[in-house]
N, C-alpha and C positions, 0 to 999 in steps of 0.2 A: 274501251272504255274511256281511255285518254282522249280520243279523237271526239267523242261526244261532249266530254267535259269542255275541250277547246271550242268546239262549235257552239256549245250553248252559252259560253262567256266570251265569244269574241266581240270586240268593240262593234257597234252598229255603225254602218257606213251609210251617211246621208248628207244632204246638201250643205250641212254645217260644216263639213270637211272641205268645201270648196275654197280656193285661193281667194285671197282679199281682191285682187283685180277683177275676179268676176262679179263680185259685189258692185264694184265701181262701174263696171260695163252695164250691169243691170240697171244702177241708178240712172247713168247717163241714157239709156234705152228708154226708161221710164219718162224722163225729163224731156227728151226729143218728142216722144208721142204726146206728151202734154203740151208742149208748144205747137206741134203740129195741129192739134185740136183747137188751140186758140187761134191758130191762123185760119182754120177752117171757119171759124165762128166769124172773123174779121172779114173775110172774103166770101161770105155765103153766096152771092150773086155768081161768081166764078165756079164754085163747086156746084152750084144748081145748074149751071150752064153744062158742064161735064156730065152730070147725071141725065139731064133732059136730052142731050145728043144721043144717048144710047137707050131710047125709050123702049126697044124690044126687050132689053134684059133687065133693067131695073124700074121698079115703080119709083116714080119721081116725088111722090108727096114730101114727107119730111126727112128724106133719107140723107140729106146734107146735115140736118141737125142731128139726126142720130149716129152719124158718122163722127161728127165733132164731139158729141158727148161720150161716146165710148172711147175715143182717143184721150180726151181730158180725165175722165174718171179712171180709165184703165192706166193710163199713164202714170197717174198719181199712185195707183195701187202697186203698179209694178216699182216705181221708184222706192217706196216704202216696204216693199216686199210683202204687202198684206194680200192674202189670198192669190198669190203670184200666178199660179197656173190657170186659175180661173180667169183672171184678167188678160193673160196670154192668149188663152184660147178664144175669148171674145174679140181679139184683134186680128185674128186669122182671117175671117170672111172678109173684113174690110181690106185687108193686104191682098188677098187673092182678087177681090174685085178690081184693086188698082192695078194689079199685074194683068188680069185678063181682059178688063174693060177700058180703063181709062187711059194706060199707057200706050197700048196699040192704036188708039185713036189719034193720039199726039204724033205718033210715028217713032219708031225705036232708031234713033240716030246714034251715032257713036259718042257724041257729046251729051246725050240725054241723061243729065244727072238725077233727075226724078226717078227713072227706071233703076238706075244703079242703086239709089238709095232705097228704093221700095225692095229690092232683092237683098240688099244687106239687112234691112230691118226684119224681113221675113225670115231669114237665116238666123238672126240673132233670137227671134221669138221661138223658132223650133229648137234652138240651142238651150234656151233656158226652160223651155217645157221639158227637156230631158234632164237637164243638171239641176234644177230646181232654184230656190230663190238664194240661198247662202247664208252664211252666218250671221251677218248683219240685216236681218230682216225681222219684221213683225211675226212672221210665219214661224221662224226659228225661236225667237225670244219669248213670245207670249202663246201661240198657238200649239206649239210641240211640247208634250208632255216632258218634264225633267225626270231624269232617271236618279234615282237615288244611289248614294256614293256606297252604300253597305248593301251586299248580296250575298245570299246564303249559298 
């Protein structure tokens, strides 16, 4: 009986219990993706050239615009912690495309910082998909239901 009482009233473990440094890392990841999306918009011809050089794999239409839009909107959503896991999920196909299509065309040299950065960002996205947005996020403050302090 005591075990069921303890189990029923144990504190709920969620992403609000994450350390504060994880929130800072999530915000930096979101800002990095936002800036990367802005850079894609500024250099559309370079990004379009990368997409057209792999015509067998990607349709070239407006892929460069869609990529930058997902990075800009998703980066802001990740930085503010609003629907974080959905925004992270939308980033995965773009980063997998960068890992499988774009980076091998450039060549994987030891000094290739883009490949290393893509791997780090992909690892961080998978990390935050598992751990959640954290305590300083819109998901935690607004969207998560508040628990009442008085329980029977």
